[in-house]
C-alpha positions in Angstrom: 0.0 0.0 0.0 1.1 3.6 -0.4 1.9 5.8 2.6 3.6 9.1 3.2 6.5 9.0 5.7 8.5 11.7 7.3 12.1 11.3 6.2 13.3 14.3 8.3 12.0 17.7 9.5 9.8 19.3 6.9 10.2 16.4 4.5 7.7 13.7 3.4 8.4 10.9 1.0 5.9 8.5 -0.6 6.7 4.9 0.1 5.2 1.5 -0.6 4.9 -0.7 2.6 3.1 -3.9 3.5 -0.6 -3.4 4.1 -2.1 -4.4 7.5 -4.0 -7.6 7.4 -7.6 -8.1 8.5 -6.7 -11.4 10.2 -4.2 -9.6 12.4 -6.8 -7.3 14.0 -7.2 -7.4 17.8 -10.6 -7.3 19.5 -12.1 -3.9 19.1 -9.9 -2.8 16.2 -11.0 -1.7 12.7 -9.1 -1.7 9.4 -9.9 1.5 7.4 -9.3 2.6 3.9 -8.7 6.3 4.3 -10.7 8.9 2.4 -9.6 12.2 4.0 -7.5 13.6 6.9 -7.4 16.9 8.7 -4.1 18.5 9.7 -4.2 19.3 13.5 -2.0 21.6 15.5 -1.0 18.4 17.5 0.6 17.0 14.3 2.7 20.0 13.5 5.6 19.7 16.0 6.5 16.3 14.5 6.6 17.8 11.0 9.0 20.5 12.4 11.3 17.9 14.0 10.0 17.0 17.4 10.8 13.5 18.7 8.6 11.0 17.0 5.8 9.1 18.7 4.6 5.6 17.8 8.0 4.5 16.5 8.4 0.8 15.9 10.3 0.5 19.2 8.4 2.8 21.7 11.6 3.1 23.8 13.5 4.5 20.8 12.3 7.9 19.6 15.2 8.6 17.3 14.2 6.1 14.6 12.1 6.9 11.5 8.4 7.1 12.4 5.8 4.6 11.2 4.5 5.3 7.7 1.5 7.6 7.7 2.7 9.6 10.7 1.7 12.3 11.8 -2.0 12.6 11.3 -4.9 11.5 13.5 -8.1 13.2 12.2 -9.5 10.7 9.6 -12.4 9.7 7.5 -12.4 6.2 6.1 -14.3 3.2 4.8 -14.3 0.1 7.0 -12.5 -2.8 5.3 -12.6 -5.2 8.2 -13.7 -5.0 11.8 -13.5 -6.7 15.1 -15.6 -4.0 16.7 -19.4 -4.7 17.2 -20.5 -1.2 16.0 -18.6 -1.2 12.7 -19.0 -3.3 9.6 -17.2 -3.5 6.2 -18.4 -0.8 3.9 -19.3 1.6 6.7 -18.1 5.2 6.3 -16.7 6.5 9.6 -15.0 9.5 11.1 -12.7 9.8 14.1 -9.2 9.1 15.4 -6.3 7.3 13.8 -5.0 5.9 17.2 -1.3 5.7 16.1 -1.4 9.1 14.3 -0.7 7.2 11.1 -3.5 8.6 8.9 -1.5 9.6 5.8 -1.7 6.1 4.4 -3.9 4.0 2.2 -4.9 1.7 5.0 -4.7 1.9 8.8 -5.7 0.0 11.9 -7.4 1.9 14.7 -9.5 1.6 17.8 -13.2 1.2 16.9 -14.2 3.1 20.1 -12.8 6.2 18.5 -15.0 6.0 15.3 -18.6 6.8 14.5 -20.7 6.9 11.4 -21.7 10.2 9.8 -24.1 11.7 7.3 -22.6 10.4 4.1 -24.2 13.3 2.2 -21.1 15.1 3.5 -18.0 14.7 1.3 -15.1 13.1 3.3 -13.1 16.3 3.1 -15.9 18.0 5.0 -16.8 15.2 7.3 -13.3 15.1 8.7 -14.1 18.3 10.7 -16.4 16.3 12.9 -13.3 15.0 14.8 -12.0 18.4 16.0 -15.6 19.5 16.6 -16.2 16.4 18.8 -13.1 17.4 20.9 -14.4 20.9 21.3 -17.9 19.8 22.3 -16.5 17.4 24.9 -14.2 20.2 26.4 -17.0 22.7 26.4 -19.1 20.2 28.4 -16.4 20.1 31.1 -16.7 23.9 31.4 -20.3 23.5 32.5 -22.8 26.4 32.3 -21.4 29.4 30.4 -24.7 31.2 30.0 -24.4 35.0 30.5 -20.6 34.8 30.9 -17.9 36.7 29.1 -15.6 34.3 27.3 -12.2 34.8 25.6 -10.7 32.3 23.2 -7.0 32.8 22.7 -6.1 31.5 19.3 -8.6 31.7 16.4 -7.3 29.0 14.2 -9.4 26.0 13.4 -9.9 24.9 17.1 -10.3 28.4 18.5 -13.0 29.2 15.9 -14.9 26.0 16.9 -14.6 27.0 20.6 -16.0 30.5 19.8 -19.0 29.1 18.0 -19.8 26.3 20.5 -19.5 28.6 23.6 -21.6 31.2 21.9 -24.2 28.6 21.1 -24.1 27.5 24.8 -25.1 30.9 25.9 -21.9 32.9 26.4 -22.8 36.6 26.6 -19.8 38.0 24.8 -17.1 36.1 23.0 -13.7 37.7 22.3 -11.3 36.0 19.8 -7.6 36.8 20.1 -5.1 36.0 17.4 -2.0 37.5 15.9 -3.4 36.7 12.5 -6.4 38.8 11.4 -9.4 36.5 11.8 -12.1 39.1 11.4 -13.4 37.6 8.2 -14.6 34.5 10.0 -15.8 36.2 13.2 -19.5 36.5 12.2 -19.8 32.9 11.0 -18.3 31.6 14.3 -20.1 33.8 16.8 -17.2 36.0 17.7 -18.5 39.3 19.1 -15.1 41.0 19.3 -11.9 40.3 17.3 -8.6 41.3 18.7 -5.6 41.1 16.3 -2.7 41.1 18.7 -0.5 38.8 20.7 -2.1 37.3 23.8 0.5 39.0 26.0 -0.4 42.4 24.5 -4.1 41.8 24.9 -3.8 40.6 28.5 -1.5 43.5 29.5 -3.9 46.2 28.2 -7.2 44.6 29.3 -9.3 46.9 31.6 -10.6 45.2 34.8 -14.2 45.6 33.7 -13.5 43.6 30.5 -11.8 40.6 32.1 -13.5 37.3 30.9 -14.9 34.8 33.3 -13.8 32.0 31.0 -10.6 31.9 29.0 -9.8 29.1 26.5 -6.2 28.7 25.5 -6.6 27.3 22.0 -3.2 28.2 20.6 -1.4 25.1 21.8 2.3 24.4 22.0 2.9 27.5 24.0 4.1 28.2 27.6 3.8 32.0 27.7 0.1 32.0 26.6 -0.9 30.1 29.7 0.5 33.0 31.7 -1.4 35.4 29.5 -4.6 33.6 30.3 -3.9 33.8 34.0 -3.3 37.5 33.7 -6.4 38.2 31.7 -9.0 36.1 33.6 -11.4 37.8 36.0 -11.2 36.8 39.7 -12.9 33.5 40.3 -12.6 32.7 36.6 -11.8 29.5 34.8 -9.1 28.7 32.3 -9.3 25.8 29.9 -5.9 24.7 28.4 -6.8 22.8 25.3 -4.6 20.5 23.4 -1.5 18.4 23.8 1.4 20.2 25.5 4.8 20.1 23.9 6.7 20.2 27.2 6.0 17.8 30.1 6.2 20.6 32.7 4.7 24.1 32.3 5.6 27.0 34.7 2.5 28.3 36.6 2.3 31.7 38.2 0.9 30.4 41.5 0.6 33.9 43.1 -1.8 35.1 40.4 -3.5 31.7 40.3 -4.0 31.8 44.1 -5.0 35.5 44.6 -7.5 35.4 41.8 -9.1 32.1 43.0 -8.8 30.7 39.5 -9.6 27.2 38.2 -7.4 25.6 35.6 -8.8 22.7 33.5 -7.3 20.4 30.9 -7.9 16.9 29.6 -8.3 14.5 26.8 -11.5 13.7 24.9 -13.4 10.7 26.3 -16.6 9.1 25.2 -15.3 9.5 21.6 -18.0 7.7 19.7 -20.7 9.6 21.6 -19.2 13.1 21.0 -18.6 12.2 17.3 -22.3 11.6 17.0 -23.0 14.8 18.9 -20.7 16.6 16.4 -22.7 15.2 13.5 -25.9 16.6 15.0 -24.2 19.9 15.7 -23.0 20.3 12.1 -26.5 19.4 10.8 -27.9 22.2 12.9 -25.2 24.6 11.6 -24.7 23.5 8.0 -22.9 26.8 7.0 -19.9 26.1 9.1 -17.9 23.9 6.7 -18.0 26.6 4.0 -15.7 28.7 6.1 -14.0 26.2 8.3 -12.4 24.0 5.6 -10.4 26.5 3.7 -7.8 24.4 1.9 -8.0 20.9 0.4 -4.8 19.2 -0.9 -4.4 15.9 -2.7 -2.4 13.6 -0.5 0.7 13.7 -2.8 0.8 17.4 -1.9 1.1 16.6 1.8 4.4 18.5 2.2 2.9 21.7 0.8 -0.2 21.3 3.0 1.9 20.9 6.2 4.1 23.8 5.3 1.0 26.0 4.9 -0.3 24.8 8.3 2.7 25.9 10.2 2.4 29.4 8.6 -1.0 30.7 9.5 -2.4 33.4 7.3 -5.6 35.4 7.0 -8.3 33.3 5.3 -6.6 30.0 6.1 -8.4 27.8 8.6 -8.7 24.0 8.4 -6.3 22.3 5.9 -7.5 18.9 4.7 -5.8 16.1 2.8 -7.9 14.2 0.2 -6.6 10.6 0.6 -9.2 8.8 -1.5 
């Protein structure tokens, strides 16, 4: 089968490798033929040269990564299944458990997949995975009705947070990004767009405008967490979303303490359920994909697609690979 493999930082190569076999599936696993994949911020550090995950020997992170790495947001057709909810021929969306989604075939955990409205093209349906993550995280925040909310980072994840929190009753949503995201603000429920660094925004924020809820949706940053602490209103809550690059993040405990703040983070659980919730959410808001999926690349153009993803620009949001 074909696969794209990172041969070094910023460099993919197309390779032919042995295909996974249906008879080798473990209980609960599914063999998928990929149809589309979405590039996530969690994939980008590896493209830039971060130590590889899911290497053939997990104890050795210096070797070449598995073919298809790094991409985990996928749409595919079930080829074989040892999961009770999935059958050959089903079209599903969800997680590539080993981040190996840039390949013709992959094996993944069936609990991280769900069916979707097949009227959606795969390159649109792939957005259900990040939307599911955002919906689950928003649930953990509880009732945001009537609250002022700030979303730091207005890339693909930040825009979804802005929309979901507005739909959940947030009184005022501020979106902060160094890239001008004003063109998408109306479509995603952003009441106020701030085109500035998070540190600049936090340092110039009047006390009366401090948000009760702050979502850090930039990812891969240490300083932006401090900016969220500085910006939040006393008694407020901060959600750090995404996979941190560093195992330990410094925390300004004095500010955290004196403001009586709550810091929340976590991974997405109940994946099949929230994928179905994402399908219902998108059906209720069918205009979102027209703005959200801004760039679709053929899979052989993967290097160009990843290079664009690490250089955010106005008008660029979700970048998707067509792997069919």
